[in-house]
TIFINU-798860 format. One record per residue: residue number from 1; residue in three letters; x, y, z of N, C-alpha, C in turn. Coordinates in steps of 0.05 Angstrom, whole numbers. Layout:
N
 num residu    nc1    nc2    nc3   cac1   cac2   cac3    cc1    cc2    cc3
 NUM    ALA      X      Y      Z      X      Y      Z      X      Y      Z
...
***
This chain:
387
 num residu    nc1    nc2    nc3   cac1   cac2   cac3    cc1    cc2    cc3
   1    UNK   1510    582   1193   1528    595   1174   1511    610   1154
   2    UNK   1518    635   1149   1502    651   1130   1515    651   1103
   3    UNK   1497    652   1082   1506    651   1054   1513    679   1046
   4    UNK   1536    682   1034   1544    709   1026   1524    721   1006
   5    UNK   1521    746   1009   1501    761    993   1507    760    963
   6    UNK   1532    760    956   1538    759    927   1531    732    915
   7    UNK   1531    711    930   1523    684    919   1493    684    915
   8    UNK   1477    695    934   1448    697    931   1441    713    906
   9    UNK   1455    733    902   1449    750    879   1454    735    853
  10    UNK   1475    719    853   1482    704    829   1461    681    824
  11    UNK   1451    669    845   1433    646    841   1404    655    836
  12    UNK   1397    679    841   1369    689    837   1360    687    809
  13    UNK   1375    695    789   1366    692    761   1360    663    754
  14    UNK   1377    644    765   1373    616    759   1346    606    771
  15    UNK   1340    614    795   1315    606    808   1291    618    793
  16    UNK   1295    643    785   1273    656    770   1268    642    744
  17    UNK   1290    636    730   1287    623    703   1274    595    706
  18    UNK   1281    580    727   1268    554    731   1239    557    736
  19    UNK   1231    577    752   1202    582    757   1188    589    732
  20    UNK   1199    606    715   1187    613    690   1184    589    672
  21    UNK   1204    572    672   1203    547    655   1181    529    664
  22    UNK   1177    527    691   1156    510    701   1128    521    693
  23    UNK   1126    548    695   1100    561    687   1094    556    658
  24    UNK   1115    559    641   1112    555    612   1103    526    606
  25    UNK   1116    507    620   1109    479    615   1081    474    623
  26    UNK   1072    485    646   1045    481    655   1024    493    635
  27    UNK   1030    517    626   1012    529    607   1011    514    581
  28    UNK   1034    504    572   1035    488    547   1020    462    550
  29    UNK   1022    449    573   1007    424    578    977    429    579
  30    UNK    969    451    592    941    458    593    930    464    565
  31    UNK    946    477    549    937    484    522    933    459    505
  32    UNK    950    439    508    947    414    493    922    399    502
  33    UNK    916    399    528    892    385    539    867    398    528
  34    UNK    867    425    527    844    439    517    839    433    487
  35    UNK    862    432    473    859    425    444    848    397    440
  36    UNK    857    378    457    846    351    455    816    350    461
  37    UNK    808    365    481    779    366    488    763    378    465
  38    UNK    774    400    454    760    413    432    758    394    408
  39    UNK    779    379    402    779    360    380    759    338    385
  40    UNK    758    328    410    738    307    417    710    317    413
  41    UNK    705    342    421    678    354    417    671    355    388
  42    UNK    690    364    372    685    366    343    679    338    331
  43    UNK    694    318    340    690    291    330    662    281    338
  44    UNK    654    287    362    627    278    371    606    291    354
  45    UNK    609    317    349    590    332    332    588    320    304
  46    UNK    612    314    292    613    303    265    599    276    265
  47    UNK    605    259    285    592    232    286    562    234    289
  48    UNK    553    253    306    524    257    310    511    266    284
  49    UNK    524    284    270    513    293    244    511    270    224
  50    UNK    532    253    223    532    231    205    509    211    212
  51    UNK    506    205    237    484    187    246    457    198    239
  52    UNK    453    224    243    427    237    237    422    235    207
  53    UNK    443    241    191    440    240    161    432    211    152
  54    UNK    446    191    164    441    163    157    412    156    164
  55    UNK    403    163    189    376    157    198    355    170    180
  56    UNK    360    195    173    341    210    155    340    196    128
  57    UNK    363    189    117    365    175     91    349    149     92
  58    UNK    353    133    113    339    107    116    309    112    118
  59    UNK    301    132    133    272    138    135    260    145    108
  60    UNK    274    162     93    264    170     67    263    147     47
  61    UNK    284    130     48    284    107     30    262     87     37
  62    UNK    258     83     63    236     65     71    209     77     65
  63    UNK    206    103     70    180    117     65    172    114     36
  64    UNK    191    117     17    185    115    -11    189     87    -22
  65    UNK    190     67     -4    191     38    -11    215     31    -28
  66    UNK    238     47    -25    262     40    -40    276     16    -27
  67    UNK    275     15      0    286     -7     15    266    -17     35
  68    UNK    270    -42     44    255    -53     67    273    -53     91
  69    UNK    269    -35    110    286    -32    133    287    -58    149
  70    UNK    263    -70    152    262    -95    168    279   -117    155
  71    UNK    277   -119    129    293   -139    115    323   -132    116
  72    UNK    329   -106    114    357    -97    115    371   -106    140
  73    UNK    357   -104    163    369   -110    189    361   -138    199
  74    UNK    348   -153    181    341   -181    189    320   -182    211
  75    UNK    302   -163    211    281   -162    232    255   -171    221
  76    UNK    237   -179    238    210   -187    230    192   -162    229
  77    UNK    179   -158    207    161   -135    205    137   -138    222
  78    UNK    131   -121    242    109   -124    259     82   -122    245
  79    UNK     81   -110    222     56   -107    208     47   -132    194
  80    UNK     66   -152    192     59   -177    180     62   -178    150
  81    UNK     72   -156    138     76   -155    109    104   -144    103
  82    UNK    109   -134     79    135   -126     73    140    -96     79
  83    UNK    123    -84     95    127    -57    103    117    -37     83
  84    UNK    106    -45     61     97    -26     41     68    -18     45
  85    UNK     54    -32     61     26    -24     66     24      0     84
  86    UNK      4     16     79     -1     39     96    -20     32    117
  87    UNK    -10     25    141    -27     13    161    -39     33    180
  88    UNK    -39     59    173    -51     79    190    -79     86    182
  89    UNK    -90     71    162   -117     75    154   -122     95    132
  90    UNK   -101    110    124   -104    130    103    -98    117     76
  91    UNK   -106    131     55    -99    120     28    -69    119     25
  92    UNK    -58     97     14    -30     96     10    -20    117     -9
  93    UNK      5    126     -6     16    147    -23     33    135    -45
  94    UNK     37    109    -46     52     96    -67     39     69    -74
  95    UNK     50     55    -92     39     29   -100     38     11    -76
  96    UNK     15      2    -67     13    -14    -42     20    -43    -47
  97    UNK     25    -57    -25     29    -85    -26     22    -97      1
  98    UNK      9   -120      1      3   -133     26     20   -158     29
  99    UNK     44   -157     19     62   -179     20     81   -178     -4
 100    UNK     96   -198     -8    115   -200    -30    106   -220    -50
 101    UNK    106   -212    -75     97   -229    -96    114   -254    -99
 102    UNK    140   -251    -92    157   -275    -94    151   -296    -73
 103    UNK    136   -288    -52    129   -307    -31    104   -323    -39
 104    UNK     90   -315    -60     66   -329    -68     72   -354    -84
 105    UNK     60   -376    -77     63   -401    -93     44   -399   -116
 106    UNK     55   -393   -140     38   -389   -164     25   -414   -174
 107    UNK     34   -437   -164     22   -463   -172     -1   -470   -154
 108    UNK     -6   -455   -133    -28   -461   -115    -38   -434   -103
 109    UNK    -50   -418   -121    -60   -392   -112    -85   -384   -127
 110    UNK   -100   -366   -116   -122   -353   -130   -114   -325   -137
 111    UNK   -126   -314   -158   -121   -287   -166   -148   -273   -169
 112    UNK   -151   -251   -154   -176   -236   -155   -170   -209   -168
 113    UNK   -182   -205   -192   -177   -181   -207   -200   -161   -203
 114    UNK   -195   -140   -188   -215   -118   -186   -210    -99   -210
 115    UNK   -225   -104   -231   -220    -91   -256   -229    -62   -256
 116    UNK   -212    -44   -265   -220    -16   -266   -239    -11   -289
 117    UNK   -264     -8   -283   -285     -2   -303   -296     26   -299
 118    UNK   -281     43   -286   -291     69   -280   -313     68   -258
 119    UNK   -335     82   -262   -356     82   -242   -374     57   -247
 120    UNK   -365     35   -236   -379      9   -240   -365    -13   -224
 121    UNK   -373    -37   -230   -361    -60   -216   -356    -84   -235
 122    UNK   -333    -96   -233   -328   -122   -246   -304   -135   -233
 123    UNK   -308   -159   -224   -287   -174   -210   -284   -201   -223
 124    UNK   -261   -207   -233   -256   -233   -245   -237   -249   -228
 125    UNK   -244   -274   -221   -228   -290   -202   -218   -315   -217
 126    UNK   -192   -319   -215   -180   -344   -224   -177   -362   -200
 127    UNK   -195   -382   -199   -195   -400   -175   -172   -421   -178
 128    UNK   -166   -429   -202   -143   -446   -207   -138   -443   -237
 129    UNK   -122   -460   -248   -114   -458   -277   -138   -463   -295
 130    UNK   -159   -476   -285   -181   -484   -303   -208   -472   -295
 131    UNK   -209   -457   -273   -235   -448   -262   -235   -418   -257
 132    UNK   -255   -405   -269   -257   -376   -266   -285   -368   -256
 133    UNK   -287   -345   -244   -312   -334   -235   -313   -304   -241
 134    UNK   -336   -295   -249   -340   -266   -255   -363   -256   -237
 135    UNK   -357   -235   -221   -377   -222   -205   -382   -195   -216
 136    UNK   -405   -192   -229   -414   -167   -242   -396   -159   -266
 137    UNK   -408   -143   -283   -394   -133   -306   -410   -109   -316
 138    UNK   -403    -85   -306   -418    -62   -314   -403    -36   -310
 139    UNK   -413    -15   -323   -401     11   -320   -421     32   -328
 140    UNK   -416     57   -320   -433     79   -328   -417     96   -348
 141    UNK   -426     97   -372   -410    108   -394   -405    138   -392
 142    UNK   -422    153   -377   -419    182   -377   -411    193   -349
 143    UNK   -405    176   -330   -400    186   -303   -374    176   -292
 144    UNK   -354    194   -290   -329    187   -278   -316    164   -292
 145    UNK   -315    164   -319   -306    140   -333   -288    145   -356
 146    UNK   -264    133   -354   -246    133   -377   -245    104   -388
 147    UNK   -267     91   -386   -269     62   -392   -270     57   -421
 148    UNK   -255     36   -429   -255     27   -457   -265     -2   -458
 149    UNK   -287     -6   -471   -300    -33   -471   -282    -53   -484
 150    UNK   -268    -46   -506   -250    -65   -520   -227    -74   -501
 151    UNK   -216    -54   -487   -194    -61   -468   -204    -80   -447
 152    UNK   -229    -76   -437   -240    -93   -416   -241   -122   -426
 153    UNK   -252   -126   -450   -255   -154   -459   -228   -166   -468
 154    UNK   -209   -149   -476   -182   -159   -482   -169   -169   -457
 155    UNK   -174   -155   -435   -163   -163   -409   -174   -190   -400
 156    UNK   -201   -193   -403   -213   -219   -396   -204   -241   -414
 157    UNK   -202   -235   -440   -192   -255   -459   -165   -266   -451
 158    UNK   -147   -248   -443   -121   -257   -435   -121   -276   -411
 159    UNK   -138   -270   -392   -140   -286   -368   -152   -314   -375
 160    UNK   -173   -314   -391   -186   -339   -398   -167   -356   -415
 161    UNK   -151   -344   -432   -131   -359   -447   -111   -373   -429
 162    UNK   -104   -359   -408    -86   -371   -388    -99   -394   -374
 163    UNK   -125   -393   -372   -140   -415   -359   -146   -438   -378
 164    UNK   -137   -435   -403   -140   -457   -422   -166   -460   -435
 165    UNK   -182   -438   -437   -208   -440   -451   -222   -414   -453
 166    UNK   -248   -416   -460   -264   -392   -464   -288   -393   -445
 167    UNK   -285   -408   -424   -307   -412   -405   -305   -393   -381
 168    UNK   -328   -383   -372   -331   -371   -346   -347   -391   -330
 169    UNK   -335   -404   -310   -349   -426   -296   -371   -416   -279
 170    UNK   -367   -393   -265   -388   -383   -247   -391   -353   -252
 171    UNK   -416   -345   -256   -422   -316   -259   -442   -308   -238
 172    UNK   -437   -287   -224   -455   -276   -203   -462   -248   -210
 173    UNK   -488   -243   -215   -498   -215   -219   -510   -206   -192
 174    UNK   -496   -188   -178   -504   -182   -151   -531   -168   -150
 175    UNK   -538   -150   -169   -563   -136   -170   -566   -123   -197
 176    UNK   -589   -113   -205   -594   -105   -232   -587    -76   -240
 177    UNK   -571    -62   -225   -562    -35   -234   -544    -37   -258
 178    UNK   -546    -17   -276   -532    -18   -301   -501    -18   -297
 179    UNK   -492     -4   -276   -463     -3   -272   -452    -29   -261
 180    UNK   -469    -49   -258   -460    -76   -250   -467    -97   -271
 181    UNK   -485    -92   -289   -493   -113   -308   -493   -104   -337
 182    UNK   -487    -79   -343   -489    -70   -371   -472    -85   -391
 183    UNK   -450    -97   -382   -433   -112   -400   -439   -142   -401
 184    UNK   -458   -151   -384   -464   -180   -383   -476   -191   -408
 185    UNK   -494   -177   -423   -503   -188   -448   -481   -195   -467
 186    UNK   -460   -178   -468   -437   -184   -485   -421   -207   -474
 187    UNK   -420   -209   -448   -405   -232   -435   -418   -258   -444
 188    UNK   -445   -260   -444   -458   -284   -453   -454   -290   -482
 189    UNK   -452   -269   -498   -448   -272   -527   -419   -282   -533
 190    UNK   -401   -273   -517   -372   -276   -523   -361   -302   -510
 191    UNK   -372   -310   -487   -360   -332   -472   -381   -353   -466
 192    UNK   -372   -377   -459   -389   -398   -449   -392   -394   -419
 193    UNK   -416   -389   -409   -420   -385   -380   -434   -411   -370
 194    UNK   -421   -424   -351   -431   -451   -343   -451   -450   -320
 195    UNK   -448   -430   -303   -467   -428   -280   -472   -398   -274
 196    UNK   -497   -391   -271   -504   -363   -266   -521   -361   -241
 197    UNK   -515   -341   -224   -530   -337   -199   -539   -307   -199
 198    UNK   -565   -303   -195   -576   -276   -196   -603   -275   -182
 199    UNK   -612   -251   -175   -638   -247   -163   -659   -247   -184
 200    UNK   -683   -257   -178   -706   -258   -196   -719   -231   -196
 201    UNK   -706   -211   -207   -716   -184   -206   -705   -169   -231
 202    UNK   -723   -160   -249   -714   -149   -275   -728   -123   -280
 203    UNK   -719   -101   -266   -733    -76   -268   -726    -59   -292
 204    UNK   -708    -69   -310   -700    -54   -333   -696    -72   -357
 205    UNK   -694    -60   -381   -690    -76   -405   -663    -91   -404
 206    UNK   -643    -78   -393   -617    -91   -390   -619   -115   -372
 207    UNK   -633   -112   -350   -636   -135   -332   -651   -157   -345
 208    UNK   -672   -151   -360   -687   -171   -375   -669   -185   -395
 209    UNK   -653   -170   -409   -635   -181   -429   -615   -200   -416
 210    UNK   -604   -193   -393   -586   -211   -379   -600   -236   -371
 211    UNK   -624   -234   -361   -639   -258   -352   -645   -276   -376
 212    UNK   -653   -264   -398   -658   -280   -422   -633   -295   -432
 213    UNK   -610   -280   -432   -585   -292   -441   -577   -316   -423
 214    UNK   -581   -312   -397   -575   -334   -378   -593   -358   -382
 215    UNK   -618   -353   -387   -637   -375   -392   -631   -390   -418
 216    UNK   -621   -376   -438   -616   -388   -464   -588   -399   -467
 217    UNK   -571   -395   -447   -544   -405   -449   -544   -436   -449
 218    UNK   -532   -448   -470   -531   -477   -472   -511   -489   -452
 219    UNK   -518   -513   -444   -501   -527   -425   -494   -511   -400
 220    UNK   -514   -498   -390   -510   -480   -367   -533   -482   -348
 221    UNK   -528   -476   -322   -549   -476   -302   -553   -447   -292
 222    UNK   -578   -441   -285   -585   -415   -275   -599   -418   -248
 223    UNK   -588   -404   -228   -600   -404   -201   -609   -376   -195
 224    UNK   -636   -373   -191   -648   -347   -185   -658   -348   -156
 225    UNK   -655   -325   -143   -664   -323   -116   -690   -307   -115
 226    UNK   -712   -321   -108   -739   -308   -107   -744   -298    -79
 227    UNK   -735   -312    -59   -739   -305    -31   -713   -306    -16
 228    UNK   -713   -297      8   -689   -296     24   -676   -324     25
 229    UNK   -651   -326     18   -639   -352     14   -609   -350     18
 230    UNK   -596   -371     21   -567   -372     20   -559   -400     10
 231    UNK   -536   -401     -4   -528   -426    -16   -498   -428    -16
 232    UNK   -487   -451    -19   -458   -456    -21   -453   -466    -50
 233    UNK   -437   -452    -65   -430   -461    -92   -410   -483    -89
 234    UNK   -415   -506   -101   -396   -529    -99   -372   -526   -117
 235    UNK   -352   -512   -108   -328   -509   -124   -314   -535   -126
 236    UNK   -299   -539   -149   -288   -566   -155   -264   -575   -138
 237    UNK   -253   -557   -122   -230   -564   -105   -238   -561    -76
 238    UNK   -230   -580    -60   -241   -581    -33   -232   -558    -15
 239    UNK   -209   -546    -21   -200   -524     -3   -210   -497    -11
 240    UNK   -229   -496    -30   -243   -471    -36   -271   -472    -23
 241    UNK   -281   -449    -16   -308   -447     -7   -320   -421    -15
 242    UNK   -343   -421    -28   -356   -396    -35   -385   -398    -26
 243    UNK   -393   -380     -9   -420   -379      1   -434   -354     -8
 244    UNK   -458   -358    -20   -474   -336    -29   -496   -330     -8
 245    UNK   -499   -305     -1   -521   -296     17   -538   -276      1
 246    UNK   -564   -283     -2   -581   -266    -17   -608   -262     -3
 247    UNK   -617   -238     -1   -643   -232     11   -665   -238     -8
 248    UNK   -659   -242    -33   -680   -248    -53   -696   -224    -61
 249    UNK   -715   -228    -79   -731   -207    -90   -748   -193    -68
 250    UNK   -758   -208    -49   -776   -197    -29   -763   -188     -3
 251    UNK   -737   -189     -3   -723   -182     22   -727   -154     32
 252    UNK   -728   -135     14   -731   -107     22   -751    -94      3
 253    UNK   -774   -106      1   -794    -97    -19   -805    -69    -13
 254    UNK   -803    -60     12   -813    -33     18   -792    -11     16
 255    UNK   -768    -18      8   -746      1      8   -746     17    -18
 256    UNK   -739     43    -16   -736     59    -40   -711     53    -55
 257    UNK   -693     38    -43   -668     31    -57   -666      1    -60
 258    UNK   -688    -10    -70   -691    -39    -71   -668    -53    -87
 259    UNK   -661    -42   -110   -640    -54   -126   -615    -58   -109
 260    UNK   -607    -38    -95   -582    -40    -79   -586    -57    -54
 261    UNK   -609    -54    -41   -614    -69    -17   -613    -99    -21
 262    UNK   -622   -108    -45   -624   -137    -50   -597   -148    -61
 263    UNK   -576   -132    -60   -550   -142    -71   -542   -168    -58
 264    UNK   -533   -186    -75   -521   -211    -65   -495   -205    -52
 265    UNK   -491   -218    -29   -465   -217    -15   -453   -245    -16
 266    UNK   -428   -246    -24   -415   -273    -24   -387   -272    -12
 267    UNK   -380   -294      0   -355   -297     14   -338   -319      3
 268    UNK   -314   -313     -5   -295   -332    -16   -274   -338      5
 269    UNK   -269   -364     10   -248   -372     29   -228   -389     16
 270    UNK   -202   -383     21   -181   -399      9   -155   -393     25
 271    UNK   -141   -414     31   -115   -411     45   -118   -399     73
 272    UNK   -141   -402     85   -146   -390    111   -153   -360    110
 273    UNK   -156   -349     86   -163   -321     82   -192   -319     72
 274    UNK   -205   -297     79   -233   -293     71   -236   -266     57
 275    UNK   -251   -267     35   -257   -242     20   -287   -240     18
 276    UNK   -297   -216     25   -326   -211     24   -333   -192      2
 277    UNK   -350   -201    -17   -359   -184    -39   -388   -175    -33
 278    UNK   -393   -149    -36   -418   -138    -26   -436   -124    -46
 279    UNK   -428   -124    -71   -445   -110    -91   -450    -81    -83
 280    UNK   -475    -73    -83   -483    -46    -75   -499    -47    -49
 281    UNK   -493    -66    -32   -508    -70     -7   -508    -44      9
 282    UNK   -531    -38     22   -533    -14     39   -536    -23     68
 283    UNK   -541     -4     85   -541     -9    114   -560    -32    121
 284    UNK   -585    -31    110   -604    -51    118   -596    -79    108
 285    UNK   -582    -80     85   -572   -106     76   -550   -116     95
 286    UNK   -533    -98    103   -511   -105    121   -522   -115    148
 287    UNK   -543   -102    157   -555   -111    182   -568   -139    178
 288    UNK   -580   -143    155   -592   -169    149   -570   -190    148
 289    UNK   -547   -183    137   -525   -203    135   -515   -210    163
 290    UNK   -512   -191    181   -504   -197    208   -523   -216    221
 291    UNK   -549   -212    218   -569   -230    229   -567   -257    216
 292    UNK   -563   -257    189   -562   -282    174   -539   -300    183
 293    UNK   -517   -287    190   -494   -303    200   -494   -305    230
 294    UNK   -517   -301    242   -523   -306    270   -506   -289    289
 295    UNK   -499   -265    279   -484   -246    296   -460   -260    309
 296    UNK   -445   -274    294   -422   -290    303   -400   -271    312
 297    UNK   -393   -271    338   -373   -252    348   -345   -259    339
 298    UNK   -341   -283    329   -315   -291    319   -312   -286    289
 299    UNK   -333   -275    276   -333   -271    247   -312   -249    241
 300    UNK   -295   -255    222   -277   -234    212   -267   -241    184
 301    UNK   -261   -221    168   -252   -226    141   -225   -211    138
 302    UNK   -211   -218    116   -186   -205    110   -189   -182     90
 303    UNK   -205   -186     70   -209   -166     49   -238   -161     45
 304    UNK   -246   -135     45   -274   -127     40   -275   -112     14
 305    UNK   -292   -121     -4   -298   -105    -28   -320    -86    -18
 306    UNK   -313    -61    -15   -331    -41     -3   -356    -37    -20
 307    UNK   -379    -38     -7   -405    -36    -21   -409     -9    -34
 308    UNK   -424     -9    -56   -434     15    -69   -413     36    -73
 309    UNK   -389     28    -82   -368     46    -90   -359     65    -68
 310    UNK   -365     57    -43   -357     73    -20   -377     95    -13
 311    UNK   -402     91    -20   -423    111    -15   -428    114     15
 312    UNK   -440    137     23   -445    143     51   -465    123     63
 313    UNK   -484    112     47   -504     95     58   -496     66     62
 314    UNK   -471     60     56   -461     33     59   -438     33     79
 315    UNK   -428      9     86   -406      6    105   -412     20    131
 316    UNK   -434     12    143   -442     25    168   -423     16    191
 317    UNK   -424     31    213   -406     25    236   -409     -3    246
 318    UNK   -434    -12    249   -439    -39    260   -428    -61    242
 319    UNK   -431    -57    216   -421    -77    196   -391    -78    196
 320    UNK   -378    -55    196   -349    -54    196   -337    -66    221
 321    UNK   -350    -61    244   -341    -73    269   -345   -103    268
 322    UNK   -365   -112    254   -371   -141    253   -351   -156    235
 323    UNK   -346   -145    212   -329   -160    193   -299   -157    199
 324    UNK   -291   -135    211   -264   -131    220   -243   -135    198
 325    UNK   -248   -122    175   -231   -125    152   -204   -110    155
 326    UNK   -183   -123    146   -156   -111    147   -152    -94    122
 327    UNK   -164   -103     99   -160    -89     74   -187    -83     61
 328    UNK   -189    -61     47   -214    -54     34   -208    -46      5
 329    UNK   -224    -56    -14   -221    -48    -42   -246    -33    -51
 330    UNK   -243    -10    -63   -265      6    -72   -263      8   -103
 331    UNK   -286      4   -116   -287      8   -145   -302     33   -151
 332    UNK   -288     54   -161   -301     79   -167   -286     93   -190
 333    UNK   -301    112   -203   -290    126   -225   -280    154   -218
 334    UNK   -257    162   -228   -246    188   -222   -265    210   -232
 335    UNK   -271    230   -215   -288    252   -223   -317    246   -224
 336    UNK   -326    223   -212   -355    216   -213   -371    237   -198
 337    UNK   -396    242   -207   -413    262   -196   -426    254   -169
 338    UNK   -423    228   -162   -433    219   -137   -414    224   -113
 339    UNK   -390    234   -120   -369    238    -99   -362    212    -85
 340    UNK   -362    190   -100   -353    164    -89   -323    162    -92
 341    UNK   -310    152    -71   -321    144    -45   -326    168    -27
 342    UNK   -347    166    -11   -354    188      7   -334    190     30
 343    UNK   -329    215     38   -309    218     60   -317    206     86
 344    UNK   -343    205     91   -353    193    116   -346    163    117
 345    UNK   -349    150     93   -343    122     91   -313    117     95
 346    UNK   -297    134     82   -268    132     85   -260    136    114
 347    UNK   -273    155    128   -267    160    156   -273    135    173
 348    UNK   -295    122    167   -303     98    182   -282     76    178
 349    UNK   -272     74    154   -252     54    148   -225     62    161
 350    UNK   -218     87    159   -193     97    170   -192     94    200
 351    UNK   -215     99    213   -216     96    242   -212     68    252
 352    UNK   -215     49    234   -210     21    241   -183     11    230
 353    UNK   -167     30    221   -140     23    210   -141      3    187
 354    UNK   -161      7    170   -164    -10    147   -149      2    123
 355    UNK   -131    -14    111   -116     -4     88   -135     -4     64
 356    UNK   -136     19     49   -155     24     28   -141     24      1
 357    UNK   -154     10    -18   -145     10    -46   -169     18    -63
 358    UNK   -166     38    -80   -188     48    -97   -179     47   -126
 359    UNK   -196     36   -143   -189     33   -171   -185     60   -185
 360    UNK   -198     81   -175   -194    107   -188   -166    118   -182
 361    UNK   -153    108   -161   -125    115   -155   -105     96   -167
 362    UNK   -111     70   -166    -92     49   -173    -98     34   -198
 363    UNK   -121     40   -212   -128     24   -235   -136     -4   -226
 364    UNK   -133    -23   -243   -139    -51   -237   -122    -61   -214
 365    UNK   -134    -74   -194   -121    -83   -171   -123   -114   -170
 366    UNK   -101   -128   -168   -101   -157   -168    -91   -167   -141
 367    UNK   -107   -184   -129   -101   -196   -103    -93   -225   -107
 368    UNK    -69   -232    -97    -60   -260    -98    -61   -272    -70
 369    UNK    -72   -296    -68    -72   -311    -43    -64   -340    -49
 370    UNK    -44   -350    -35    -37   -378    -40    -48   -396    -18
 371    UNK    -44   -422    -21    -56   -442     -3    -44   -441     25
 372    UNK    -22   -427     29    -10   -423     55    -20   -398     69
 373    UNK    -37   -383     54    -47   -358     66    -30   -334     60
 374    UNK     -8   -336     45      7   -313     37    -10   -296     18
 375    UNK     -8   -270     21    -26   -252      6    -10   -228     -5
 376    UNK    -17   -219    -28     -3   -196    -40    -22   -181    -59
 377    UNK    -22   -155    -57    -36   -138    -76    -16   -127    -97
 378    UNK    -25   -127   -122     -9   -115   -143    -27    -95   -158
 379    UNK    -18    -71   -162    -35    -50   -175    -24    -42   -202
 380    UNK    -43    -34   -219    -37    -26   -246    -20     -1   -247
 381    UNK    -25     18   -229    -11     44   -229    -10     55   -201
 382    UNK      6     76   -197      7     90   -172    -13    113   -172
 383    UNK    -20    124   -149    -39    146   -148    -29    170   -164
 384    UNK     -2    174   -164      9    197   -178      4    195   -208
 385    UNK      4    170   -218     -1    166   -247    -30    171   -254
 386    UNK    -48    169   -234    -76    172   -239    -84    202   -239
 387    UNK    -66    219   -229    -73    247   -227    -71    261   -254
***
């Protein structure tokens, strides 16, 4: 049966309109899907930007020591400290720290003060509440020095008052250079020095004056090193140990730098940590020290007081490889004409990833070590303040 033509003509618009409606619905659905995809892309971009901003902010806050990222996320710092140390071997760009001061047991700790005396050396150690030690006391008044003698003795007065007296229990004069001993005559005048250790070598009037003051000090003992020797100072508490290594007066008699070569080297041990003090020791002294300690392959220290203000002739490759120090402290004066510390020495330390602290950058540097081996450096100022 055939459909009349007039019925087909009437139904055509209806079929056409249904087709158009289907097309419109399809286009409308596709348009919504595209908009959803575009919205999702925008959301992903926004989230990515927010994540990047947060990461950059965290990096900057951690870099400038505003926050401790490891502590923030409850993670263990792989460097073994609070993340503030600059462990790439370069000089830190902010106030350094080898730990947290709040972790130090102040009732069972030593404090090592690397006092800023400009171009010179002076280290005051609080071994406990009643026992103090002074290693060198000198400066060069005209070379790289903003040193104030009154401020220096006011600083020492304050520490000795905290120790409950006016005594310096142990005094070590590493060698007779003026930038290490020029203040010692005043030390003997001002304080009671109970034990003095020095080389029997007096090449200057200042050295003679120090020797005379040590000999004349009442209720005191004087130990002088005439020949190559080493000794252990009997500290009053069993968990301390201080060993003095001295080549003596005749150790390097043929050397043109005899004063520096004969520098006393001493090692302080406490809480499982070791600090090595080297005076102005030079390469031949360092080689002598390696031989003296029997080239012990297990020998290592935690903190090295860098010899001779970081000069090129000290801290030789063999010595640095031998002592394996994690931290190094340099005592030098800003603008000194010797260019201390020398860049070659800094490079040798940097190549071994040794964290460096210099008094010309940080002022007086105080090292805390407690009987559990927790350790922390505290500095007087930041490098920016020193500029």
